[in-house]
N, C-alpha and C positions, 0 to 999 in steps of 0.2 A: 832640473826641467824635466830630468826624465821621472824623477818623485810625482812632480807635479803632473806631467800626463797619467802614472799609474793611480794616482789617486782618484783624477777625474775617472779612469776606466774601471776604478771599483766603484766609485759614485752611480755610474752609470749602469753598470753592472747591477749593482742592487737597486736600483730604481726599476730596470726589466725584470728580475726576480719578485719587486714586489709589486709589480702589475701582475707578472705570470700567475704571481699565488692569490693576488684578486678576481683573476680570473677563474682559477678551478676551486678556490671556494666559493663563487658564486656558481658556478657550474654543480658544483656538493650542492650548496642549498637546493638551487632547481631541481635534483634528481629526489631529494627527499620525495615521499610521498606526504601528500595531502590528505588531513586527517580530519574525517569527519564521522558523524555520529549518525544511524540511519532506526527509524524506529519500524518495526511493524507491529499491527495491531493484532493482529490475527494467526492463533497455531492450526492455520488450516492451507490446501493447497494454495489459496490464494496470495502464499506469500510466498510463493517460488520465486516470482519474482525479485526478492529479496535473498533467499538464499540462494540461489542457483550462482549470482556476480560471486557471490561470497566464499562458497567452497571449491569454485571450478577455478579460483585467479582470478576470474575477470574483472574485477575491481583495481586489484595488483598492476594489470595491465596499462590500465588507464593512468596509473598514478595514482590511486589513492592509498589511503589507507584506512578500511572502512571498519568500525567496530558497529555489530547491531545489535540490538537493544527488543528485548520485547517487553510492551507495556499494551493491557489488555483493553478494546472497546474504542471509546472513547476518549478517554484518558491518554490515550498516545499523544493529542494533542496538545495535553500540558506540558509535553518534553520539548515540543517546539516554542512555546511560548514561553518557557523557562529557558531556554536555551539550551538544554542537554542536549538536543538532537536538532542537525538543520535540516531531516527529510524524516517525513512519516510517508507510511506507505495506511494508508486507514478511508476510514470515510469520508469520501466529499460531504457528506451535509455534519458531518460533525466541523469541518473545515470552513462550512459555512457558516453558522451557528457563531465561531468563535468572531470569525470576523464581524457579525451584526454587533456582537458587543466591545466589537473598539479593536482586535488585535489584527497585526498584519497579513494575516495568515492567505496562501494564495494557492488551489489546484493549478498544476502547469501536468497534468496527464490523467490519463484513465485505462488503468491496465485492464478492467472491466469492466463494461458500462451497462450491468445486469445486474438483478441484485441474483448472486450465486446461492442463494440458499433455498433450503425447503422449511416448510411450516411441517413439522412432525410434530406427533400426538399419541396419547395412549391409545392404545386399542380400543376402548369403548364411547372415544369421538365417531361417532357413525356419520354426523352433519353439521354443517355451519350453525344450526339452532344447538348445538351440544356445547358447541364455543363458549357461551352467554354464561356468563358467571364463575367461571372457569379463570384460576392462576397460572399464569404463562413465565416463563424464563426470559429473558434478555441480558446482553453481559454486560453490560452499562446502558445508562438512561441516556439517549442521546447518539447512542453507537446503530451501527447498520442493522444487526439484531433488533434494536429498536424500532427504530424507523421501519422495516421491511415487516416486523410483524404488524404494525399497524395500516400496513398497503393491504397484506394478504386480508386480514378482519374486514377493514375497509371492498374488498372487492365481494364479501361475503355479505356487504349491505350491513353490516354490523356499524356501532361506535365502538373505535378504541381507547375512549377516555371513559367512557360507559358501560360497555359487555362486558369488557372483562377486564382481569386485575392483574398485574405485571409487575414481577420482584428482577432482582438483579443477581446474576451468579457470579459472575468473575470472569467466561471465557465459553465458548461453545463448549469445549469436552466438559464444563462445567454445566453446562446447560442439558448435556442427556445425564449426567450423573444426578442432579435434581429430580427428573422424571423419574429416573431408578428409586431413587427415595422417596415417590410418591410425593415431591413438594411443591411440582407444578404438571401440569396435563399436557404443556405442549413448550414449543421454542422454535426459532428458528435453527438449525446447523445445516453446516457447511461440512465439504468432504477429506478429509475420508471419517470424518465423526459420523457423515450421515449413513456411508453404509452401515459402520457397526450398529447405528440406531436399529437400522431394516432387516438386521441379521438378529437385530434381540427382540423383532416382534411389535417394533416401533412403526406405527402406520407414517408412509409421505403424503398428508396432506394437501399440501400445493406445494410444487414445484416452482418458486416464485422467476427464476430466467425465464419463464415459459411463456410470461405476463407482455404483452408488447410495451411497452414499458422502458426507455431508454434512462440510466440513469448509475451517474457515480461511484457503484456501490465500490470499488479497490481505488481506490487514485493517489497517486501523486502529490503529498500537500509542502512546500516551503514556507519562508515569508518572501515579502517583499524585498530586506532589508538583505537577504543573500543572496538573491537572484541579482540586486543592485552590485552588492561587494564580491561575489565572489562568482564571475559568470563561467569561468573556462573549468573552477570546478565543479557547476553542475551542471555543463557541456558535458565534462568528463563522465559526470554520474550518468548522466542520458544515457550515453553510448556506452557504457557499462552495462543497463539496466535492460536495452532493444539488443544487447550481443549477448545477451542472459537469455532473455526471452526463448532468442533462435537457437542457443545453442542448448535450452532445455526441452525443447520440443523435437528437438535431432537425437536426443539424447537419453530415450527413456529410463534404459538402465539406471544410470547415473542419477536423471532424476527422483526415481521410484525409491533410489536410497536415503536421499536426502531429505524427501520427504515424510521416509519413516526415521530417520534421522532425529527431526525438528517434532515432529509430532510422536514420538515413541511408540511405533507404532510396528511390529514386524510380523503382520499381515500382509503377504505381498501380493495376495489376490486381490485384498480388498485396497490397496496402493493403487496396484496399477489401474484397478475402476476408479478410484480420485484421476491420476495421469488423465486415464483418456474422457472423462468428462468435464474436469474442473482444466488442466492443462493445454491439451488441445481443443476445448471445447468454448471454453472462456475468454483465457486470455488472450490479450489481442498482441498482434506481432508490432505495432508500432501505438501504441496508446495516445491518443491525441484526446485532447476534452475538445468538447463541441460545445455551443451555447443553448440546444436542445434539451441536453444533460443537464447541463446548469440550472435550466427554466423549468425543469422537473423537481430538482430539489427546492431552489425558492417555492414552487408552488405547492411542494408538500409541508415543507417550514411553515409557511404562512396561512397554514389550516391549526397551529396553535401558537406560534409566536406572530406580534401584530405588525413588528419591527419589518419583516419580509415584505409583507406586501406592498406591492409598486416600486421596488427596488432594482433596480436594473441585474439582471443576472451578469452580466458583461465584467461587471466590478469583482465579482471572487473568484475569477481563474486565469491566468498568463497562458496563452499560447505559444508563445515568442519563443520559447528554450529550444521545445522541441520541432519547430518551425526552422530554427537556424542548423538543426542537423539535415533536415531537407534541403536548407540552402547548402550547407557545407557536399551535399550528395553522400552523406553516409548513408543515408538511408537506402539509398539506390545500391549503394556498393555494397549494402548488405543484403539485400532484395532484390538482384539483377533483373530479375523477370518482372 
C-alpha cells in the first residue's frame, strides 16, 4: 500500500516538475530576442533613426535583436522583396514604384517629409540655363536622389528627361567623389557630405527642403505580410525607433559620435552642423505618414510611369501600426507635453 502511494507521489511530482520545466522553457523562449534585419539606404544624417536605436541599445530594450544593413538607394527595396530584410529606411517613392510592379511593400512612416538634400554643382554653374546639357549624378535610378534631382530641374522650368543627362554613382559620398573627378557637374547631396562639399568650394545651388513640398523623403517601409504576421515585432520596432529619435535629439554628443562613426568622418564641426540641420531640423519626432505626402509621390511618378495615373494613393501606405502606438498611450508617455 505504501509502495503504491509512494509511486503515485513520484508520478505526481514528476508530472508537476514536467509542467514546471515546460513553463520555464516557454518563459525562456519568450525572453529570446526577436530577430529582424533592418536596411538603411543612405550614409547620411537621415539614417540616424536606424543607427542610434542600434548603438544606444534601444532595440534590445524592446526585446529585439536587430541587424542593420546598408544597401544604397533604391536597391534597398530589393532586400524587402527578397526577404533578406523585414524593414527598410529608404525612399517612399521607391516603395511605391515597387508596389506598382506587383510587390506588397507599404510605407508605414515618414521620418523626413521633405527632400533633405541640396542640389550641389561645380562653381562654373551660375544659373539654371547652365544646367542644360550637363551630366549629373544620382545614387541609383529610382532613388530619392534621382526623383529629387528631377524635381529641382523642373523647378527651373527645364525638362529632366531632355535637358540634362544622369549617371549612377552608387551613393551620396560617391556623388561628391564623381564631382571631384570631373565626371559630373552636380548632384543631390545630403549632410554631412553637403558640408564637406561646400568646404571644397562647390556651390549649393538649391536646398530642396526649402520647397513648399511634402514628400516621404525618408520613409519606413515594410511588407503587408510582415504587418499581418508579426504585428508585435513591428510594434516594438516602432517604439524603439521613436524612443531612438528622442534620444538622438536629447544627446547631441552621442549622436554626433555615432554620425561620425557611420559616415567615417572625424570633423566634429561638420558633424555638429549636420546634427543641427538634419537631426534637429528635419527628422520628425513622430514619423506619421499622411495622404498628401503619398499623393505627391503618385503625382511625381505618374509623369514617367503611366501605371501611377489615377491610382488611389491610400493603397501604398498603412498608418495603423503608428496609430496603435498612440492608442496604447506610448506617444503621450514619450512626449507628455
